[in-house]
C-alpha positions in Angstrom: 0.0 0.0 0.0 1.6 3.3 -1.1 0.3 6.8 -1.4 0.7 6.7 -5.2 -1.5 3.6 -5.4 -4.1 5.5 -3.3 -4.1 8.4 -5.7 -4.5 6.2 -8.7 -7.4 4.5 -7.0 -9.4 7.7 -6.4 -11.4 7.5 -9.7 -12.4 3.9 -9.1 -14.2 5.0 -5.9 -16.9 6.6 -8.0 -18.1 3.1 -9.1 -19.2 2.5 -5.5 -22.9 1.7 -5.1 -23.7 2.3 -1.4 -26.4 0.5 0.6 -28.4 2.8 2.8 -29.6 0.6 5.7 -33.0 1.6 7.1 -33.3 4.2 4.3 -37.1 4.1 4.7 -36.8 5.7 8.1 -35.4 8.9 6.6 -38.1 11.5 6.9 -38.7 14.4 4.4 -36.4 17.4 5.2 -36.1 21.1 4.3 -32.4 21.5 4.8 -29.2 19.5 5.3 -26.8 19.6 8.2 -23.5 17.6 8.0 -21.5 17.0 11.2 -17.9 16.3 10.0 -14.3 17.1 10.7 -11.2 17.1 8.6 -11.3 14.8 5.6 -14.8 13.7 6.6 -16.3 17.1 5.9 -15.0 17.4 2.4 -17.8 15.5 0.7 -20.3 18.1 1.9 -17.9 20.8 0.7 -17.9 19.4 -2.8 -21.7 19.0 -2.9 -22.0 22.6 -1.9 -19.7 23.6 -4.9 -21.6 21.4 -7.3 -25.1 22.5 -6.3 -24.9 25.7 -4.2 -28.7 25.7 -3.8 -28.4 22.7 -1.5 -26.9 25.1 1.0 -25.6 22.3 3.2 -24.7 23.6 6.7 -21.4 22.0 7.7 -20.9 21.8 11.4 -17.2 21.1 12.3 -17.6 21.3 16.1 -19.0 19.5 19.0 -22.7 18.9 19.5 -25.2 20.5 17.1 -25.1 23.9 15.4 -26.7 26.8 17.3 -29.9 26.8 15.3 -33.5 27.0 16.5 -35.4 23.8 17.5 -37.7 24.4 14.5 -34.8 24.6 12.1 -33.2 21.4 13.5 -36.5 19.6 13.4 -36.9 20.3 9.7 -33.3 19.2 8.8 -31.6 16.0 7.8 -28.7 15.6 10.1 -25.8 13.6 8.7 -23.1 12.5 11.2 -20.1 11.8 8.9 -16.9 10.3 10.2 -14.8 7.9 8.1 -13.4 6.1 11.2 -16.7 6.4 13.1 -14.8 7.4 16.2 -14.4 11.1 15.8 -15.6 12.8 19.0 -17.3 15.9 17.5 -19.8 14.2 15.2 -20.4 11.5 17.8 -21.5 14.1 20.3 -23.8 15.7 17.8 -25.3 12.3 16.8 -26.1 11.5 20.4 -27.9 14.8 20.9 -29.8 14.2 17.7 -31.0 10.8 18.9 -32.1 12.3 22.3 -34.1 15.0 20.5 -35.6 12.5 17.9 -34.1 14.4 15.0 -33.9 13.1 11.4 -30.5 11.5 11.7 -28.3 9.5 9.2 -24.9 8.1 9.9 -22.0 7.6 7.4 -18.9 5.8 8.6 -16.7 2.7 7.9 -17.2 1.4 11.4 -16.4 2.5 14.9 -18.7 3.9 17.6 -21.0 5.6 15.1 -21.9 2.4 13.2 -22.4 0.6 16.6 -24.7 3.4 17.6 -26.6 3.2 14.3 -27.1 -0.5 14.6 -28.2 -0.3 18.2 -30.7 2.5 17.6 -31.8 1.3 14.1 -30.7 4.6 12.6 -30.4 5.0 8.8 -26.8 4.5 7.9 -24.2 3.7 5.2 -21.2 1.6 6.0 -18.3 2.8 3.9 -15.8 0.3 2.5 -12.9 0.0 5.0 -9.5 1.0 3.8 -6.0 1.5 5.2 -6.0 4.9 3.5 -6.9 8.1 5.4 -10.2 9.9 4.9 -8.7 12.5 2.6 -8.0 9.7 0.1 -11.3 8.0 0.5 -13.4 11.0 -0.6 -15.1 9.3 -3.5 -16.9 6.6 -1.4 -18.0 9.3 1.1 -19.2 11.6 -1.7 -21.2 8.9 -3.5 -22.8 7.8 -0.2 -23.8 11.3 0.8 -25.2 12.0 -2.6 -27.4 8.9 -2.5 -28.7 9.8 1.0 -29.7 13.4 0.0 -31.1 12.5 -3.4 -28.4 14.2 -5.4 -28.2 13.1 -9.1 -25.1 10.9 -9.0 -24.7 10.7 -12.8 -22.2 13.6 -12.8 -20.2 11.9 -10.0 -20.1 8.6 -11.8 -18.3 10.3 -14.7 -15.3 10.9 -12.4 -14.4 7.2 -12.6 -13.0 8.0 -16.1 -10.5 10.5 -14.8 -6.9 9.5 -15.7 -5.1 10.1 -12.4 -1.7 9.1 -13.8 -1.9 11.8 -16.5 -2.3 14.5 -13.8 0.9 13.5 -12.0 3.3 15.7 -14.0 1.3 18.8 -13.2 1.4 18.2 -9.5 5.1 17.3 -9.6 5.8 20.6 -11.4 3.9 22.7 -8.9 5.7 21.0 -6.0 9.2 21.5 -7.5 8.4 25.1 -8.3 7.2 25.6 -4.7 10.3 24.3 -3.1 10.3 25.2 0.6 7.9 28.1 0.4 4.6 28.2 2.2 1.7 27.7 -0.2 -1.2 30.1 -0.5 -4.1 28.7 -2.5 -6.5 31.0 -4.2 -9.8 30.1 -5.9 -13.0 31.9 -6.9 -15.7 32.4 -4.2 -17.7 29.6 -5.9 -14.8 27.1 -5.5 -13.6 28.4 -2.1 -14.0 24.9 -0.6 -11.6 23.5 -3.2 -8.9 25.8 -1.9 -9.6 24.4 1.6 -9.3 20.8 0.3 -5.9 21.7 -1.2 -4.9 23.1 2.2 -6.0 19.9 4.0 -4.1 17.7 1.6 -0.9 19.7 1.9 -1.1 19.9 5.7 -1.7 16.2 6.2 0.4 14.7 3.4 3.4 17.1 3.0 3.4 18.0 6.8 3.6 21.7 6.0 1.6 24.8 6.7 -0.7 26.0 3.9 -3.4 28.6 3.7 -6.2 29.5 1.3 -8.4 32.5 0.3 -10.7 33.4 -2.5 -11.3 36.1 -5.0 -12.6 38.8 -5.1 -12.3 39.0 -1.3 -8.5 38.6 -1.2 -8.0 41.7 -3.3 -9.8 43.8 -0.6 -7.4 43.0 2.2 -4.8 40.2 1.7 -2.8 41.8 -1.1 -1.8 44.6 1.2 0.1 42.1 3.4 2.9 41.3 1.0 4.8 44.5 0.8 8.4 44.6 1.9 10.0 41.2 2.4 6.9 39.3 3.5 6.3 37.7 0.0 9.7 35.9 -0.1 8.6 32.9 2.0 5.3 32.2 0.1 4.3 30.6 -3.1 0.8 31.3 -4.4 -1.3 28.7 -6.3 -4.1 30.1 -8.4 -6.7 27.6 -9.3 -8.2 29.1 -12.4 -12.0 29.3 -12.6 -12.9 30.4 -16.2 -16.6 30.3 -15.3 -16.3 34.1 -14.7 -14.2 36.2 -17.1 -14.1 39.0 -14.5 -12.4 36.8 -12.0 -9.9 35.7 -14.6 -8.8 39.3 -15.2 -8.6 39.8 -11.4 -6.4 36.8 -11.0 -4.1 37.9 -13.8 -3.7 41.3 -12.2 -3.2 39.9 -8.7 -0.5 37.5 -10.0 1.4 40.4 -11.5 1.2 42.2 -8.2 2.5 39.2 -6.3 5.3 38.7 -8.8 6.3 42.3 -8.5 6.9 41.6 -4.8 9.1 38.6 -5.7 6.5 35.9 -5.0 6.3 32.9 -7.3 2.9 32.2 -8.8 1.6 28.8 -10.2 -1.6 29.0 -12.3 -3.5 25.7 -12.4 -6.4 25.4 -14.9 -9.4 23.2 -14.1 -9.4 20.1 -16.3 -12.5 18.0 -17.2 -15.8 18.1 -18.9 -18.2 18.5 -15.9 -17.7 20.6 -12.8 -17.4 17.4 -10.8 -14.6 16.1 -13.0 -12.8 19.5 -12.7 -13.0 19.5 -8.9 -11.9 15.8 -8.5 -9.1 16.3 -11.0 -7.9 19.3 -9.1 -8.0 17.3 -5.9 -5.9 14.6 -7.5 -3.4 17.2 -8.6 -3.2 18.4 -5.0 -2.4 14.9 -3.9 0.4 14.5 -6.5 1.8 17.9 -5.4 1.7 16.9 -1.7 3.3 13.5 -2.4 6.2 15.1 -4.3 6.7 17.6 -1.4 6.6 14.7 1.1 9.2 12.8 -0.8 11.4 15.9 -1.2 11.1 16.7 2.5 11.6 13.1 3.6 8.3 12.8 5.5 5.8 9.9 5.6 2.8 11.0 3.5 0.2 8.6 4.8 0.4 8.8 8.6 -0.5 11.8 10.7 1.1 11.0 14.0 0.8 14.5 15.5 -3.0 14.5 15.0 -3.4 11.0 16.4 -1.2 11.8 19.4 -3.1 15.0 20.0 -6.4 13.1 19.9 -5.0 10.7 22.5 -3.9 13.5 24.8 -7.2 15.3 24.4 -9.1 12.1 25.2 -7.1 11.7 28.4 -8.0 15.2 29.5 -11.7 14.6 29.0 -13.3 13.1 32.1 -16.2 10.6 31.6 
């Protein structure tokens, strides 16, 4: 099992046909709330990009979001944790059960699936894998789409993406970046894609990374790179040609950054559908992060600091 094999296997995940156990218990809903942390919130982020009118509320915290009782009662609450043992969505799921809310669970096992089986809660058991959640996004995305009634035809087209062909682009970005800190920029519409790039670079390359979106960045962030500040950063512009005005803004911002001595990589979105473009970009992010991990001699799969932190936090929390 290698990280490279995991990247090459991402398109195959979109062949997945999830079984939603106790699906008939899912009640009609007016809105969607997803409880998810880290890699287990990314499927909801992608669905929000693909269909903004879904307006999925993503809650990356303990318990339930601070919404009215009426709002929560009208919602479908999805507790999403690849391991099934993440403390934050577990806490929210337990409150949802106590309040009799419309709850569905997505996990590969762990406490959440045990809870779902004991309480006969609608749930999907994701295929278990030794790979981390950020690399198992396809299974999670297909399962969530099935649960909320999202048309999965567009997602299924992602199985035809040639992950190997995207490797050279990611390698080139990584080599250009060197030891600089990456700043990822997207359009407002694809803001979550920049966040996904950040997550992958953080966890795989074990490096800091930050993201922002246009046009907001031009109203504040560009003022922060005067003097010598730009020297330690490398900006990555994920091009969104859906809006010509944003393309012009990105070009002008790139010139400004370059005038301060910052390197700029411009990455176009590749693919036919928006889903293909987003998943292809995520695959490029994985190739970029893998090259950086190899260059910096760090293990790309494991995240020991996060696991150790979780253990220390668990020891602090009293039953």
